[in-house]
C-alpha positions as CSV (number, residue, x, y, z in Angstrom):
1,M,95.7,102.6,103.2
2,C,97.6,102.7,99.9
3,R,99.3,105.9,98.9
4,C,100.7,106.0,95.4
5,T,102.2,109.1,93.9
6,P,102.8,109.0,90.1
7,A,105.5,111.6,89.4
8,A,109.1,111.8,88.1
9,V,110.0,109.3,90.8
10,T,106.9,107.2,91.5
11,R,106.5,105.7,94.9
12,C,103.8,103.4,96.3
13,A,103.5,103.1,100.1
14,F,101.1,101.0,102.1
15,S,99.8,100.9,105.7
16,P,97.2,98.5,107.0
17,N,94.7,101.3,107.8
18,A,94.2,105.0,107.6
19,T,94.8,105.4,111.4
20,T,98.2,103.8,111.3
21,R,100.7,106.2,112.9
22,G,104.0,107.1,111.4
23,A,105.1,107.0,107.8
24,P,103.7,104.2,105.6
25,C,106.1,101.5,104.5
26,T,107.4,102.2,101.0
27,L,106.7,99.1,98.9
28,I,108.2,100.1,95.6
29,E,109.8,103.1,94.0
30,L,110.5,103.6,90.3
31,T,111.7,106.2,87.8
32,Q,110.3,106.4,84.3
33,P,112.2,107.5,81.3
34,P,111.5,110.8,79.5
35,Q,108.5,110.4,77.2
36,A,110.6,110.5,74.0
37,A,112.9,107.8,75.3
38,A,110.2,105.3,76.4
39,P,109.9,102.3,74.2
40,V,106.7,101.7,72.3
41,S,104.8,98.6,73.6
42,P,101.6,97.1,72.2
43,T,100.2,97.0,75.7
44,G,101.1,100.5,76.6
45,A,103.9,99.5,78.9
46,A,107.4,98.1,78.6
47,V,106.9,95.7,81.5
48,P,106.1,92.8,81.1
49,S,105.7,92.9,77.3
50,A,107.3,90.0,75.5
51,E,106.2,90.7,72.0
52,G,107.1,87.9,69.6
53,V,107.4,85.2,72.3
54,V,105.2,82.3,71.6
55,T,105.4,79.6,74.3
56,E,103.2,77.6,76.6
57,C,102.6,79.3,80.0
58,V,103.6,76.8,82.7
59,N,104.7,79.2,85.5
60,P,102.4,80.7,86.7
61,C,99.5,79.3,84.7
62,K,99.9,75.7,85.8
63,V,102.4,75.8,88.6
64,V,104.0,78.5,90.7
65,P,106.8,78.3,93.3
66,F,104.7,79.8,96.1
67,K,101.8,78.9,98.4
68,P,99.9,81.7,100.2
69,G,99.2,81.0,103.8
70,T,95.9,82.5,104.7
71,P,92.4,82.2,103.1
72,A,92.4,85.9,102.0
73,A,95.9,85.6,100.5
74,K,94.8,82.4,98.7
75,A,91.8,84.1,97.3
76,A,93.7,87.1,96.1
77,F,96.5,84.9,94.7
78,A,93.9,82.8,92.8
79,D,92.3,85.9,91.4
80,W,95.7,87.1,90.2
81,R,96.4,83.8,88.5
82,E,93.0,84.0,86.7
83,M,93.8,87.5,85.7
84,E,97.0,86.3,84.2
85,L,95.2,83.6,82.3
86,G,93.1,86.3,80.8
87,S,96.2,88.3,79.9
88,L,97.7,85.2,78.3
89,A,94.7,84.5,76.1
90,R,94.1,88.2,75.7
91,N,90.6,87.6,77.0
92,M,90.0,91.0,78.4
93,D,86.6,90.1,79.8
94,L,88.4,87.6,82.1
95,W,91.2,90.0,82.8
96,G,88.9,92.9,83.5
97,R,86.8,90.9,85.9
98,H,89.7,90.8,88.3
99,V,90.7,94.5,88.0
100,L,89.0,97.5,89.5
101,D,87.7,100.2,87.1
102,D,89.9,102.8,88.9
103,V,93.0,100.6,89.0
104,L,96.4,102.3,89.1
105,I,99.0,100.7,86.8
106,V,102.5,102.0,86.6
107,D,105.8,100.6,85.4
108,S,109.4,101.8,85.0
109,G,109.3,101.3,81.3
110,G,106.2,103.4,80.5
111,N,105.1,107.0,80.8
112,G,102.8,107.9,83.6
113,T,99.9,105.6,84.5
114,I,97.8,103.2,82.5
115,S,94.0,103.0,83.0
116,K,92.0,99.8,82.8
117,A,90.4,101.0,79.6
118,Q,93.8,101.8,78.0
119,R,95.1,98.4,79.0
120,I,92.1,96.6,77.5
121,A,92.1,98.8,74.3
122,N,95.9,98.3,73.7
123,T,95.7,94.6,74.2
124,L,92.7,94.2,71.8
125,K,94.5,96.3,69.2
126,Q,97.5,94.0,69.5
127,K,95.3,90.9,69.2
128,Q,93.5,92.3,66.2
129,A,96.9,93.0,64.5
130,G,97.8,89.3,64.9
131,V,100.8,89.9,67.2
132,H,101.7,86.7,69.0
133,T,103.1,87.0,72.5
134,N,103.2,85.5,76.0
135,E,102.5,88.4,78.4
136,V,102.7,86.3,81.6
137,P,106.3,86.2,82.9
138,P,107.4,83.4,85.2
139,V,107.4,84.0,89.0
140,L,110.8,83.6,90.6
141,W,109.8,84.6,94.1
142,A,106.6,85.7,95.8
143,R,105.2,86.8,99.2
144,T,101.7,87.9,100.3
145,L,100.8,90.1,103.2
146,D,97.2,89.7,104.4
147,F,95.4,92.7,105.9
148,G,91.9,91.3,105.7
149,D,90.1,93.2,103.0
150,A,93.4,94.1,101.3
151,V,96.1,91.7,100.3
152,L,99.5,92.8,99.1
153,L,101.3,90.6,96.5
154,L,105.0,91.1,96.2
155,M,106.8,89.2,93.4
156,L,110.1,88.9,91.5
157,Q,109.3,88.0,87.8
158,Q,111.5,87.3,84.8
159,P,110.1,88.4,81.4
160,Y,110.9,86.3,78.4
161,K,112.8,89.3,77.1
162,G,114.4,91.9,79.2
163,Q,115.4,92.5,82.8
164,P,113.7,90.9,85.8
165,Y,111.4,93.2,87.8
166,Y,109.8,93.6,91.1
167,A,106.0,93.8,91.2
168,A,103.8,95.1,94.0
169,R,100.1,94.5,93.5
170,I,97.3,95.3,95.9
171,Y,94.1,93.3,95.8
172,V,91.0,94.5,97.7
173,N,87.8,92.7,98.6
174,R,85.0,94.3,96.6
175,D,81.6,92.6,96.2
176,G,82.8,89.5,97.9
177,R,85.9,88.9,95.7
178,Y,89.4,90.2,95.5
179,Q,90.2,92.6,92.6
180,M,93.5,94.4,91.7
181,A,93.5,98.0,92.8
182,V,97.2,98.8,92.3
183,S,100.0,97.3,90.1
184,Y,103.5,98.7,90.2
185,H,106.4,97.2,88.3
186,T,110.0,98.3,88.3
187,S,112.9,96.6,86.4
188,I,116.1,95.8,88.2
189,A,118.5,98.1,86.5
190,S,121.6,96.4,87.9
191,V,120.8,93.1,86.1
192,P,121.6,92.7,82.4
193,D,118.9,92.0,79.9
194,F,118.2,88.2,79.8
195,A,116.5,86.6,76.9
196,L,114.6,83.7,78.6
197,A,113.0,83.1,75.2
198,K,116.4,81.8,74.0
199,Q,116.4,79.1,76.6
200,L,113.1,77.7,75.3
201,P,113.4,74.4,73.4
202,A,113.3,74.8,69.6
203,K,110.1,73.8,67.9
């Protein structure tokens, strides 16, 4: 069972099933800025936007420093990587194939939640405007927890611009394949902004 509560302080908690006794384990907690203070992003969220960054995606598109250990975790992780390929190419048909229609997307740089339709519309608007960007941040650390028909993906990722962030994504088995049901991102406030883009070789 996943219990996510969008509010001033947003919390996502998870327990293997609805009959689990005791309080669910809190996966991630984030605080969003006031609406007027939130930065404008072409994708509708500040994380993981890297507008203006043009570079080849190596991690996680080609290699990633993690190997899931169970068949379900491998399937969910593979679906996540395909979803990221769709995000990179801004192929929203590919991206959307791996995302539930009622997905819950929240990050510490945005305001409230983002729907699947909003995410698709914002990305297509950005694409049509000719904005070049790499929206797939490298993975520094990852772990999966396999609950059968639900797999939890925990990651630490470093955007090409900005602070690293923790991501908690829940993938559920629907129609014989895993799809993203929840995506929570929270920047690590104690870490200074890091411009990974400046470390890229000059072209």
